[in-house]
C-alpha positions in Angstrom: 91.8 144.7 34.2 90.8 145.4 37.9 87.5 146.8 38.9 86.8 148.4 42.4 83.2 148.5 43.1 81.8 150.3 46.3 78.2 149.8 47.2 75.3 152.1 47.9 76.7 155.3 49.3 74.2 156.8 52.0 74.0 160.3 53.4 76.8 162.5 54.7 78.4 159.6 56.7 78.7 157.5 53.5 80.0 160.6 51.6 82.7 161.1 54.3 83.7 157.4 54.0 84.2 157.8 50.3 86.3 160.8 50.8 88.4 158.9 53.4 88.8 155.5 52.0 88.4 155.6 48.3 91.6 157.1 47.7 93.3 154.6 50.1 91.6 151.8 48.4 92.6 152.9 45.0 96.2 152.9 46.3 96.0 149.6 47.6 94.3 147.8 44.9 95.3 150.1 41.9 92.0 149.3 40.0 91.7 150.3 36.3 87.9 151.2 36.9 86.3 152.4 40.1 82.4 152.2 40.3 80.4 153.8 43.1 76.6 153.2 43.6 75.2 156.6 44.7 71.4 156.2 44.7 71.2 157.0 48.4 73.9 159.5 48.5 72.1 162.8 49.2 70.1 162.7 52.6 69.6 158.9 51.8 67.4 159.5 48.7 68.8 160.0 45.3 71.9 162.3 44.3 72.6 165.8 43.4 75.3 167.3 41.3 77.6 168.4 44.1 77.6 164.9 45.5 78.0 163.5 42.0 81.1 165.7 41.4 82.4 164.9 44.9 82.5 161.2 44.1 84.3 162.0 40.7 87.0 164.0 42.7 87.4 161.1 45.1 88.4 158.9 42.3 85.1 157.3 41.0 84.9 156.7 37.3 81.3 155.6 37.0 78.3 156.4 39.5 75.4 153.7 39.2 71.9 154.4 40.8 68.8 152.5 41.5 65.1 152.7 42.8 65.9 156.1 44.3 67.2 157.8 41.1 64.5 160.2 40.9 63.9 161.1 44.8 66.1 164.2 44.5 64.7 166.5 41.8 68.1 168.1 41.2 69.1 165.0 39.2 66.8 166.5 36.4 69.1 169.5 36.0 72.3 167.8 35.3 71.7 164.0 34.3 71.5 164.6 30.6 75.2 165.9 30.8 76.5 163.6 33.3 78.1 161.0 31.2 79.6 158.9 34.1 76.0 158.7 36.0 74.1 155.5 35.0 70.6 155.0 35.9 68.6 151.6 35.7 68.3 150.5 32.0 64.7 149.4 32.3 63.0 152.7 32.9 60.9 153.6 29.8 63.4 154.6 27.1 61.2 157.2 25.3 60.3 159.2 28.4 63.4 158.8 30.9 66.4 161.0 31.0 69.9 159.7 31.2 71.5 156.4 30.1 71.4 152.9 31.4 74.9 152.2 30.5 78.3 153.8 29.7 81.5 152.7 28.4 84.9 153.5 30.1 88.2 153.4 28.0 90.9 151.3 29.8 94.2 151.6 27.9 93.6 149.5 25.0 90.4 147.9 26.3 87.1 149.1 27.3 84.7 148.3 30.0 80.8 148.8 29.6 79.1 149.4 32.8 75.1 148.6 33.0 72.8 149.4 35.7 69.6 147.4 35.8 66.9 147.2 38.4 65.2 144.1 39.6 61.3 143.6 39.7 60.5 141.4 42.6 59.4 143.3 45.7 60.8 146.5 44.3 57.3 148.5 44.0 58.0 149.8 40.7 56.6 148.3 37.4 59.6 148.3 35.1 60.4 146.5 32.0 61.7 142.9 32.6 65.2 143.3 33.5 66.3 139.8 31.7 64.5 141.0 28.5 66.0 144.4 28.6 69.4 143.6 29.5 70.3 140.7 27.2 70.0 142.6 23.8 72.2 145.3 25.1 74.7 142.9 26.2 74.6 141.2 22.8 75.1 144.6 21.2 78.0 145.7 23.6 79.8 142.4 23.0 80.5 143.7 19.6 82.6 146.5 20.8 84.0 144.8 24.3 83.9 141.3 26.1 84.3 143.4 29.5 80.9 144.2 30.9 80.0 144.9 34.5 76.4 144.9 35.8 75.1 146.6 38.7 71.8 144.8 39.4 69.8 146.8 41.9 67.2 144.3 43.3 65.8 143.0 46.5 65.6 139.1 46.4 68.8 136.9 46.1 67.1 134.6 43.6 66.6 137.4 41.0 70.2 138.5 41.2 71.6 134.8 41.3 69.3 134.1 38.2 70.7 137.0 36.4 74.2 135.8 37.0 73.5 132.4 35.7 71.5 133.7 32.8 74.5 135.7 31.8 77.3 133.5 32.8 80.2 133.7 30.4 78.6 136.7 28.5 79.5 139.4 31.1 82.3 139.9 33.4 80.3 140.5 36.5 76.9 140.7 37.9 76.9 142.4 41.3 73.9 142.8 43.5 73.1 146.2 45.4 70.0 147.7 47.3 69.6 145.5 50.4 72.6 147.2 52.2 73.7 144.0 53.8 76.8 142.5 52.4 76.5 138.7 51.5 79.5 136.3 51.6 78.5 134.3 48.4 81.2 135.9 46.2 82.3 133.6 43.5 83.3 133.2 39.9 80.7 131.2 37.9 81.8 128.2 35.8 81.8 130.2 32.6 83.6 133.4 34.1 81.2 135.7 35.3 81.9 137.2 38.9 78.9 137.2 41.4 78.0 138.6 44.6 74.4 138.7 45.8 74.8 142.1 47.4 78.1 144.2 47.8 76.6 145.9 50.9 76.2 149.6 51.6 78.5 152.6 52.7 77.3 154.7 55.4 76.1 154.7 59.0 77.1 151.7 60.7 75.1 152.0 63.7 71.6 152.7 61.8 69.3 150.2 60.6 70.1 149.8 56.9 71.4 153.3 57.5 68.2 154.8 58.8 67.6 156.0 62.4 66.9 153.2 64.7 64.3 154.7 66.6 62.1 155.4 63.4 62.6 152.0 62.0 61.9 150.3 65.4 58.7 152.6 65.8 57.3 151.2 62.6 57.7 147.7 63.6 56.1 148.6 67.1 53.3 150.7 66.0 52.7 149.7 62.4 52.0 153.3 61.4 53.7 155.3 58.6 56.9 156.8 59.5 59.4 158.9 57.6 62.9 157.3 57.7 65.9 159.6 58.1 69.5 158.9 57.9 71.3 158.0 61.1 73.9 160.6 60.8 75.6 160.3 64.4 77.2 157.1 63.5 80.7 155.7 62.6 80.9 154.6 59.1 80.8 151.3 57.2 82.2 151.0 53.7 81.3 147.9 51.5 82.8 147.0 48.3 84.6 144.2 46.2 87.3 144.0 43.8 87.1 141.9 40.5 90.1 140.8 38.3 89.0 140.3 34.8 90.9 139.1 31.7 90.7 142.2 29.4 90.9 140.0 26.2 88.1 137.4 27.0 86.0 139.4 29.6 86.2 136.5 32.0 86.4 137.2 35.7 89.5 135.5 37.4 88.9 136.6 41.0 86.3 138.5 43.2 87.3 139.8 46.7 84.9 141.5 49.1 85.9 144.6 51.0 84.3 145.6 54.4 85.4 148.5 56.6 83.7 149.4 59.9 84.6 149.6 63.5 84.5 145.9 63.9 86.7 145.4 60.7 89.2 148.3 60.8 91.1 149.5 57.8 94.9 149.1 58.2 97.2 151.0 55.8 99.7 148.6 54.3 
């Protein structure tokens, strides 16, 4: 089983990068499952139904989210019926619409995709991600050993701790949220693929995708500033490809993908 994962799509530049490159990446890598994090997809904050459908049309099988899940109010109109949209698992179960996981059929195998949010420096008081995800992993392993986790979190330590905590019990723990791709991709000893942060897909010449002037102004003036997506920019696309033994659920290989003007994409 091969999984293609593309990180935090941001704004119209990110949407265009998905339309341009996702079909090409799918032809090159031939993944059985394609996952896209879309929590910044609509104007940098949340996702609406049109963009959700755009990602599916471009080739995504699952769209994961994060701390900006609810920033676009349109999500409440369709998340209940969006079976391929996964929001963080550790929001309050009784009051939160949507689901924290989904299961994708892959020929004779299944892949469970979980979205969970970290707590350190995230500004939200969600349930402990470790204590929330472990019972679900135990439950899902009765159906499939193939489990992918998008851990949307700020700190490398929280992400790495989760990967070691679940090593051998899930196929992959891949970090999102910081918008900067890290180079620590590896397969842990018991068979879990790990990457602290897959990076983001959006404006290459912004600051984490946001307009440079506003971000620099915040640092200079220390005054509240509304950040907007830097739309007049070439794109960066960040992702990874993971090969998994579909019978054991253990990862065999993880490879990073980075496309931008300094790392151009070449068709085979």
